[in-house]
C-alpha positions in Angstrom: -12.7 -56.8 68.0 -12.9 -57.9 71.6 -14.8 -61.2 71.9 -17.8 -61.4 74.2 -17.7 -63.9 77.0 -21.4 -64.7 76.4 -21.5 -65.3 72.6 -19.5 -66.6 69.7 -20.1 -64.7 66.4 -19.9 -66.7 63.3 -19.5 -65.2 59.8 -20.7 -67.6 57.1 -20.0 -67.4 53.3 -19.8 -70.0 50.5 -19.1 -70.3 46.8 -16.4 -67.6 46.5 -14.9 -69.4 43.4 -11.4 -68.2 43.6 -9.5 -68.1 40.3 -5.9 -67.5 39.5 -6.7 -63.8 39.0 -8.8 -63.3 42.2 -5.9 -62.0 44.4 -7.3 -59.3 46.7 -10.9 -59.5 45.3 -12.3 -60.5 48.7 -9.8 -58.8 50.8 -12.0 -55.9 51.9 -14.8 -58.4 52.8 -12.4 -60.6 54.7 -11.1 -57.6 56.6 -14.7 -56.7 57.6 -15.4 -60.2 58.7 -12.3 -60.3 60.8 -13.5 -57.2 62.6 -17.0 -58.4 63.2 -16.8 -62.2 63.8 -15.0 -64.7 66.0 -15.0 -67.5 63.4 -15.3 -67.5 59.6 -17.2 -70.5 58.0 -16.6 -71.2 54.3 -19.1 -73.6 52.7 -17.2 -75.0 49.7 -16.5 -74.1 46.1 -13.6 -72.2 47.4 -11.9 -72.5 44.0 -13.4 -72.1 40.5 -11.7 -75.0 38.6 -10.4 -77.0 41.5 -6.8 -76.0 40.8 -4.1 -75.9 43.5 -2.9 -72.6 42.0 -6.3 -71.1 42.7 -6.1 -72.4 46.3 -2.8 -70.7 46.7 -4.3 -67.4 45.8 -7.0 -67.8 48.3 -4.6 -68.9 51.0 -2.6 -65.7 50.5 -5.7 -63.6 51.0 -6.7 -65.6 54.1 -3.4 -65.0 55.8 -4.8 -61.5 56.7 -7.8 -63.0 58.5 -6.8 -63.1 62.1 -9.7 -65.2 63.3 -10.2 -69.0 63.0 -11.4 -70.2 59.6 -13.4 -73.4 59.1 -14.1 -74.8 55.7 -15.3 -77.7 53.5 -14.7 -78.4 49.9 -17.4 -78.2 47.2 -17.9 -79.8 43.8 -15.9 -77.2 42.0 -12.9 -78.0 44.2 -13.0 -81.6 42.8 -13.1 -80.6 39.2 -9.4 -81.1 38.4 -8.6 -84.0 40.7 -6.4 -81.7 42.9 -8.8 -81.7 46.0 -6.2 -83.3 48.3 -3.6 -80.6 47.4 -6.2 -77.8 47.8 -7.0 -79.0 51.3 -3.3 -79.2 52.2 -2.7 -75.7 51.0 -5.6 -74.3 53.0 -4.6 -76.3 56.1 -1.1 -75.0 55.8 -2.7 -71.5 55.7 -4.4 -72.2 59.0 -7.9 -73.2 57.8 -9.6 -76.0 59.7 -10.7 -78.1 56.7 -13.4 -80.6 57.7 -14.2 -83.8 55.8 -16.0 -85.9 58.3 -14.0 -84.1 61.0 -15.0 -82.0 64.0 -13.5 -78.9 65.6 -14.5 -77.0 68.7 -14.1 -73.3 69.6 -15.2 -71.7 72.9 -17.9 -74.2 73.5 -19.2 -74.3 69.9 -18.6 -77.5 67.9 -18.2 -77.6 64.2 -18.8 -80.7 62.1 -18.2 -80.6 58.3 -18.6 -82.7 55.2 -18.9 -81.9 51.5 -22.3 -83.7 51.2 -23.7 -84.9 47.9 -26.7 -84.9 45.7 -29.6 -87.3 45.2 -32.8 -85.2 45.8 -35.2 -84.6 48.6 -38.1 -86.4 50.2 -40.2 -88.6 48.0 -38.1 -87.4 45.0 -34.9 -88.8 46.5 -33.1 -91.3 44.3 -33.1 -94.9 45.6 -30.4 -97.5 45.3 -32.2 -99.6 42.6 -31.3 -100.8 39.2 -27.9 -100.4 37.6 -24.7 -100.5 39.7 -23.8 -96.9 38.7 -27.1 -95.7 40.3 -26.4 -97.7 43.5 -22.9 -96.2 43.6 -24.3 -92.7 43.2 -26.7 -93.2 46.1 -24.0 -94.8 48.2 -21.9 -91.6 47.9 -24.7 -89.6 49.6 -25.0 -92.3 52.2 -21.3 -92.2 52.9 -21.3 -88.5 53.3 -24.2 -88.8 55.8 -22.3 -91.4 57.7 -19.2 -89.2 57.8 -21.4 -86.3 59.2 -22.8 -88.6 61.8 -19.3 -89.7 62.9 -18.1 -86.1 63.1 -21.2 -85.0 65.2 -20.6 -88.0 67.5 -17.1 -86.7 68.3 -18.4 -83.3 69.5 -18.7 -82.8 73.2 -20.5 -79.5 73.0 -24.3 -78.7 73.2 -23.9 -76.1 70.5 -23.3 -78.0 67.2 -22.8 -76.2 63.9 -22.8 -78.2 60.7 -20.9 -77.0 57.6 -21.5 -78.6 54.2 -21.6 -77.7 50.6 -24.8 -79.4 49.4 -28.1 -78.8 51.0 -29.8 -81.2 53.4 -33.3 -79.8 52.6 -35.3 -78.6 49.7 -36.4 -75.3 51.1 -33.0 -73.6 50.6 -32.7 -74.6 47.0 -36.1 -73.2 46.1 -35.6 -70.6 43.4 -33.4 -72.9 41.3 -34.9 -74.7 38.3 -36.8 -77.7 39.7 -35.1 -79.9 37.1 -31.8 -79.6 38.9 -33.1 -80.0 42.5 -31.7 -83.6 42.7 -28.2 -82.3 42.0 -28.3 -79.6 44.7 -28.5 -81.8 47.8 -29.9 -84.8 49.5 -32.4 -85.6 52.2 -29.9 -88.2 53.5 -27.8 -85.4 54.8 -30.7 -84.4 57.0 -30.9 -87.7 58.9 -28.0 -87.2 61.3 -28.9 -83.6 62.2 -31.9 -84.4 64.4 -30.2 -87.3 66.2 -27.5 -84.9 67.5 -29.7 -81.9 68.1 -27.7 -79.7 65.7 -28.0 -75.9 66.4 -27.7 -74.7 62.8 -26.5 -75.8 59.3 -24.6 -73.7 56.8 -24.3 -74.7 53.1 -23.9 -73.2 49.6 -24.0 -74.7 46.1 -27.5 -73.5 45.2 -26.6 -70.1 43.7 -30.3 -69.1 43.1 -31.7 -70.7 46.2 -33.4 -69.2 49.2 -31.3 -68.0 52.2 -33.2 -69.8 55.0 -35.2 -72.9 55.7 -35.7 -75.5 58.4 -35.4 -79.3 58.7 -38.5 -81.4 59.5 -37.6 -81.1 63.2 -37.1 -77.3 63.1 -33.3 -77.0 62.8 -32.4 -73.8 61.0 -30.6 -74.2 57.7 -28.9 -71.2 55.9 -27.8 -71.1 52.3 -24.8 -68.7 52.4 -23.8 -68.9 48.8 -22.2 -65.6 47.8 -24.8 -64.9 45.0 -27.7 -65.7 47.3 -26.5 -63.2 49.9 -26.0 -60.5 47.2 -29.5 -61.1 45.8 -31.4 -61.2 49.1 -29.4 -58.6 51.1 -28.2 -56.1 48.5 -27.7 -53.3 51.1 -25.3 -55.4 53.2 -21.9 -57.0 52.7 -22.3 -60.5 51.2 -21.7 -62.6 54.3 -24.1 -63.5 57.1 -23.3 -63.0 60.7 -24.7 -65.1 63.6 -24.5 -65.1 67.3 -24.4 -68.4 69.3 -24.9 -67.9 73.1 -22.4 -69.9 75.1 -23.3 -69.2 78.7 -24.6 -72.2 80.5 -28.2 -71.0 81.0 -28.7 -70.0 77.4 -30.6 -72.1 74.8 -28.3 -73.6 72.2 -29.5 -71.5 69.2 -28.3 -69.1 66.6 -29.5 -65.6 66.0 -28.9 -63.9 62.6 -27.7 -60.3 63.1 -26.6 -57.5 60.8 -23.4 -57.7 58.8 -22.2 -54.2 59.7 -19.3 -53.3 61.8 -19.9 -54.3 65.4 -16.8 -52.9 67.1 -17.7 -51.8 70.6 -21.2 -53.3 70.6 -22.5 -55.4 73.5 -23.6 -58.9 72.8 -27.2 -58.0 73.3 -27.2 -55.1 70.9 -28.5 -55.4 67.4 -27.3 -53.3 64.4 -29.9 -51.3 62.5 -29.3 -53.3 59.4 -30.6 -56.7 60.6 -31.3 -58.9 57.6 -34.9 -59.0 56.4 -37.0 -62.2 56.6 -36.2 -65.0 54.1 -37.6 -64.6 50.7 -37.4 -66.4 47.4 -35.2 -64.7 44.9 -36.7 -63.4 41.7 
């Protein structure tokens, strides 16, 4: 698809959980993404049991995606202690794997971390008591610092953050409240406002809500595969966004339909624009 000189189209998807038997299962979706987007963002849990062999299956399927791919790891990708090999396999396949790193494409900057848990707002876990609690909280602090460092390296006004865990409570609503502390951390929200982030994409909360905002109004999108299937059942399970890149445009993202956009102008909107955010049943 010819790219527009005025926008960058981002397809976002998370929690695809590739197994050893997943070869080709997302191929049709990847093909459609490659036709409609300029960049594919993958928000973690790329493998099911964190096995290098699972990553090799995914890497083979991604070779057909002829657009840049940006990704982060999720908690499932750490399950078997092979996360370093998983990243290497995907990097060798051309994926820009981010872990406190930054990457820029046509005036849009991407900063990525895995993130961590710990809870939100007044319910966030504090570094008090046993050392193991302090270590747990410190992991979230370290991920926030890595995100801040990645954002500081970007030279663009349009800044997209990719992570696995959520930085806000709103996009995990729909999950059982008992597990909210394990779905994200407010500490991940802190660097976003300091660097005027344009939008955040994450996954992990499979029954969460598709959209929310930080306290300063930054849009946050939960693009977990199951969330997209539940909230937009008439559309392919990925979300498509436009980021305007001409100098006079505001640095913001616009969600557009996930249908085939071949031949459309940047200002056109498909008929199947996603409905407003809603909490899943």
